[in-house]
C-alpha positions as CSV (number, residue, x, y, z in Angstrom):
1,M,45.7,-20.5,16.3
2,R,47.8,-21.1,19.3
3,T,48.9,-24.7,20.2
4,E,50.7,-26.1,23.1
5,K,53.0,-29.1,22.5
6,L,54.5,-31.4,25.1
7,N,56.1,-34.8,24.5
8,G,54.1,-35.5,21.4
9,L,50.9,-34.2,22.9
10,E,49.4,-31.2,21.2
11,I,46.6,-29.1,22.7
12,K,45.0,-26.7,20.3
13,L,41.8,-24.8,19.5
14,V,39.8,-26.5,16.8
15,R,36.4,-26.2,15.1
16,T,36.3,-29.8,13.8
17,V,37.4,-33.2,15.1
18,P,37.1,-36.7,13.8
19,V,33.5,-37.7,14.7
20,D,34.3,-41.3,15.7
21,Q,37.1,-40.2,18.0
22,F,34.9,-37.5,19.5
23,Q,32.1,-39.9,20.2
24,A,34.6,-42.4,21.7
25,L,35.6,-39.7,24.3
26,Y,32.0,-39.3,25.5
27,Q,31.4,-43.0,25.6
28,D,34.7,-43.7,27.4
29,A,33.6,-41.1,30.1
30,G,30.2,-42.9,30.4
31,W,28.3,-39.8,29.3
32,W,26.8,-41.6,26.2
33,Q,26.1,-45.3,26.0
34,D,26.6,-47.4,22.9
35,D,22.8,-47.5,22.3
36,Y,22.4,-43.7,22.6
37,K,22.2,-42.7,19.0
38,I,23.9,-39.4,18.2
39,T,24.0,-38.2,14.6
40,D,27.3,-37.1,13.0
41,T,25.7,-33.7,12.3
42,F,25.1,-33.2,16.0
43,L,28.7,-34.2,16.9
44,R,30.1,-31.9,14.3
45,R,28.1,-28.9,15.7
46,I,29.5,-29.2,19.2
47,P,33.0,-28.0,18.4
48,E,31.7,-25.6,15.7
49,K,29.2,-23.9,18.0
50,S,31.3,-23.8,21.2
51,A,33.0,-20.5,21.9
52,L,36.3,-22.4,22.4
53,F,36.9,-26.1,21.8
54,A,40.3,-27.4,22.9
55,G,41.4,-30.8,21.6
56,A,44.3,-32.8,23.0
57,F,45.9,-34.8,20.3
58,L,48.6,-37.5,20.5
59,E,50.0,-38.4,17.1
60,K,46.9,-36.8,15.5
61,K,44.5,-39.0,17.7
62,L,42.0,-37.1,19.8
63,I,42.6,-38.3,23.4
64,G,41.1,-35.4,25.3
65,M,39.0,-32.3,25.1
66,G,37.4,-29.4,26.9
67,R,35.2,-26.6,25.7
68,A,34.0,-23.2,26.9
69,L,30.5,-21.7,26.4
70,S,30.8,-18.0,26.5
71,D,30.0,-14.5,25.1
72,L,33.8,-14.1,24.9
73,C,33.5,-10.8,26.6
74,S,32.8,-11.3,30.3
75,D,31.5,-14.8,31.3
76,A,32.4,-18.3,30.4
77,Y,31.6,-21.8,31.5
78,I,34.0,-24.6,31.0
79,Q,32.4,-28.0,30.4
80,D,33.0,-31.5,28.9
81,V,36.6,-31.8,30.1
82,V,37.5,-35.4,29.4
83,V,40.5,-37.5,28.7
84,L,40.4,-41.1,27.5
85,S,40.8,-43.4,30.5
86,A,44.0,-44.9,29.1
87,Y,45.6,-41.5,29.2
88,Q,44.3,-40.2,32.5
89,K,46.5,-39.4,35.6
90,R,49.1,-37.8,33.3
91,G,48.1,-34.1,33.8
92,I,46.4,-33.9,30.4
93,G,43.1,-32.7,31.9
94,S,44.9,-30.0,33.8
95,L,46.7,-28.9,30.6
96,I,43.4,-28.7,28.8
97,V,41.7,-26.6,31.5
98,N,44.6,-24.3,31.9
99,F,44.8,-23.9,28.1
100,L,41.1,-22.9,28.0
101,I,41.6,-20.4,30.9
102,E,44.5,-18.7,29.2
103,E,42.6,-18.4,25.9
104,L,39.5,-17.0,27.7
105,K,41.6,-14.5,29.7
106,K,43.3,-13.4,26.4
107,R,39.9,-12.5,25.2
108,G,39.1,-10.5,28.3
109,V,36.8,-13.0,30.0
110,D,37.0,-12.3,33.7
111,W,34.4,-14.7,35.1
112,I,35.0,-18.4,34.5
113,G,32.9,-21.0,36.1
114,L,32.1,-24.7,35.8
115,I,30.0,-27.5,37.3
116,G,32.2,-30.5,38.2
117,E,31.0,-34.0,38.4
118,P,31.1,-35.8,41.8
119,G,34.7,-36.7,42.6
120,T,36.3,-33.9,40.6
121,R,36.4,-31.3,43.4
122,V,40.1,-31.7,44.2
123,F,41.0,-31.7,40.5
124,Y,39.3,-28.3,40.0
125,E,40.5,-26.8,43.3
126,N,44.1,-27.6,42.3
127,L,43.4,-25.5,39.2
128,G,42.2,-22.5,41.2
129,F,38.5,-23.1,41.2
130,R,36.5,-22.7,44.4
131,Q,33.0,-23.8,45.3
132,M,30.7,-20.8,45.1
133,K,29.1,-20.3,48.5
134,N,25.4,-19.3,48.6
135,Y,24.8,-20.4,45.0
136,I,22.8,-23.4,43.7
137,P,23.2,-24.9,40.3
138,F,19.9,-25.3,38.4
139,K,18.8,-27.3,35.4
140,L,15.6,-26.9,33.5
141,E,13.7,-30.3,33.6
């Protein structure tokens, strides 16, 4: 598997990550609260079942991640891009997204989308993403 290394930071595709470090990423981002009980089995399945799961490791510690859901033929959605708050504003998130884009394109994926959280518009626009006009994101409730 391809990896990208920069100043001790390694970004690589993985199928497993330390469960405690993985959960810490989601909690640090405010996506899961401490009282939200997630099983280790569930956490292990996320990287295993994602089409691509990129981990950003600093001295073997998981400090960031991003993943792609895809058929790995034509379409992909990037989601769950997160970097521990102590390591943000260093370009790590951009490295993760660009790493995923490159890996998807190598596999022939030609449509890559995502839904960004409020406040992330400039971040994703700087990476080449544009808001899709005349489209509305939906979620089954």
